[in-house]
GUDREN-521720 format. One record per residue (C-alpha): residue number from 1; x, y, z; residue in one letter. Coordinates in steps of 0.02 Angstrom, whole numbers. Layout:
N
[pt NUM [X Y Z] "A"]
...
//
This chain:
118
[pt 1 [570 457 459] "M"]
[pt 2 [404 424 376] "K"]
[pt 3 [320 255 391] "R"]
[pt 4 [184 176 286] "F"]
[pt 5 [38 66 336] "I"]
[pt 6 [-24 -29 185] "Y"]
[pt 7 [-145 -163 129] "I"]
[pt 8 [-95 -275 -14] "I"]
[pt 9 [-202 -409 -95] "T"]
[pt 10 [-200 -540 -232] "D"]
[pt 11 [-286 -528 -401] "R"]
[pt 12 [-446 -608 -335] "N"]
[pt 13 [-449 -506 -174] "R"]
[pt 14 [-451 -665 -70] "N"]
[pt 15 [-313 -611 49] "N"]
[pt 16 [-290 -442 130] "L"]
[pt 17 [-120 -419 209] "H"]
[pt 18 [-85 -269 322] "V"]
[pt 19 [95 -213 331] "G"]
[pt 20 [209 -79 400] "L"]
[pt 21 [366 -15 312] "C"]
[pt 22 [479 135 291] "S"]
[pt 23 [503 119 102] "D"]
[pt 24 [344 66 15] "I"]
[pt 25 [420 47 -159] "L"]
[pt 26 [558 -67 -93] "K"]
[pt 27 [427 -169 1] "T"]
[pt 28 [320 -188 -156] "L"]
[pt 29 [473 -243 -254] "N"]
[pt 30 [505 -374 -120] "F"]
[pt 31 [329 -444 -143] "Y"]
[pt 32 [357 -445 -331] "R"]
[pt 33 [525 -534 -318] "E"]
[pt 34 [462 -663 -192] "M"]
[pt 35 [290 -704 -265] "P"]
[pt 36 [265 -870 -175] "T"]
[pt 37 [339 -825 -8] "L"]
[pt 38 [172 -813 81] "F"]
[pt 39 [51 -901 -38] "F"]
[pt 40 [50 -1002 -198] "D"]
[pt 41 [57 -912 -366] "T"]
[pt 42 [-133 -898 -381] "A"]
[pt 43 [-138 -801 -218] "Q"]
[pt 44 [18 -697 -244] "Q"]
[pt 45 [7 -529 -155] "L"]
[pt 46 [39 -400 -290] "N"]
[pt 47 [-94 -263 -281] "R"]
[pt 48 [-73 -116 -166] "L"]
[pt 49 [-251 -59 -128] "V"]
[pt 50 [-226 54 23] "Y"]
[pt 51 [-88 148 111] "F"]
[pt 52 [-62 285 239] "E"]
[pt 53 [92 392 264] "E"]
[pt 54 [129 420 449] "I"]
[pt 55 [259 541 518] "N"]
[pt 56 [325 451 672] "T"]
[pt 57 [374 272 706] "E"]
[pt 58 [272 266 867] "E"]
[pt 59 [112 326 781] "Q"]
[pt 60 [141 205 638] "A"]
[pt 61 [162 58 756] "M"]
[pt 62 [3 104 850] "E"]
[pt 63 [-95 123 688] "R"]
[pt 64 [-25 -40 620] "F"]
[pt 65 [-77 -135 777] "K"]
[pt 66 [-249 -56 769] "Y"]
[pt 67 [-280 -91 583] "V"]
[pt 68 [-213 -269 604] "S"]
[pt 69 [-356 -307 723] "T"]
[pt 70 [-488 -259 593] "F"]
[pt 71 [-604 -391 525] "T"]
[pt 72 [-610 -416 337] "R"]
[pt 73 [-768 -309 318] "P"]
[pt 74 [-685 -168 414] "Q"]
[pt 75 [-531 -176 302] "K"]
[pt 76 [-640 -179 146] "E"]
[pt 77 [-735 -26 208] "K"]
[pt 78 [-572 66 240] "M"]
[pt 79 [-507 21 66] "I"]
[pt 80 [-668 71 -21] "R"]
[pt 81 [-670 239 69] "S"]
[pt 82 [-517 295 -32] "V"]
[pt 83 [-508 167 -173] "N"]
[pt 84 [-685 110 -218] "P"]
[pt 85 [-630 14 -373] "D"]
[pt 86 [-483 -72 -287] "W"]
[pt 87 [-362 1 -415] "V"]
[pt 88 [-180 -51 -394] "D"]
[pt 89 [-100 105 -318] "L"]
[pt 90 [74 48 -366] "T"]
[pt 91 [51 135 -533] "I"]
[pt 92 [35 306 -449] "G"]
[pt 93 [182 273 -334] "L"]
[pt 94 [293 222 -480] "N"]
[pt 95 [240 379 -573] "F"]
[pt 96 [283 486 -422] "E"]
[pt 97 [451 399 -401] "H"]
[pt 98 [496 425 -584] "N"]
[pt 99 [440 607 -577] "T"]
[pt 100 [542 636 -419] "R"]
[pt 101 [694 557 -501] "S"]
[pt 102 [683 679 -647] "R"]
[pt 103 [662 836 -541] "S"]
[pt 104 [703 890 -367] "M"]
[pt 105 [523 941 -330] "I"]
[pt 106 [442 806 -224] "R"]
[pt 107 [253 788 -246] "P"]
[pt 108 [158 722 -97] "S"]
[pt 109 [109 539 -86] "I"]
[pt 110 [-72 592 -59] "S"]
[pt 111 [-66 680 -228] "A"]
[pt 112 [-11 517 -309] "A"]
[pt 113 [-153 425 -221] "R"]
[pt 114 [-280 554 -283] "K"]
[pt 115 [-212 535 -459] "M"]
[pt 116 [-246 349 -459] "V"]
[pt 117 [-413 344 -370] "T"]
[pt 118 [-499 484 -465] "F"]
//
């Protein structure tokens, strides 16, 4: 089963939260439904700015532990390497999900990421 390492932030980029999940869309919906679970409304985590798809649970856990130790500048550098404008990648994921729902052909997540980061 695929796992995802992700970094989500608030609208002002004050907080960078690293997470690990098996269903990234369900996780993003959770953040949307529980906006003040971790912070107040001004610091609500709602922008997916980075994610990686990893094939095994063991590799995902190792990568998660590693990325979680990064300092803020290291996380920012990692984000900017694939998403220099800090675009919310949720748009591409929702597009991919809707496309997949309409057809049985499954585009890759990396293709959705490329679509958003142009």
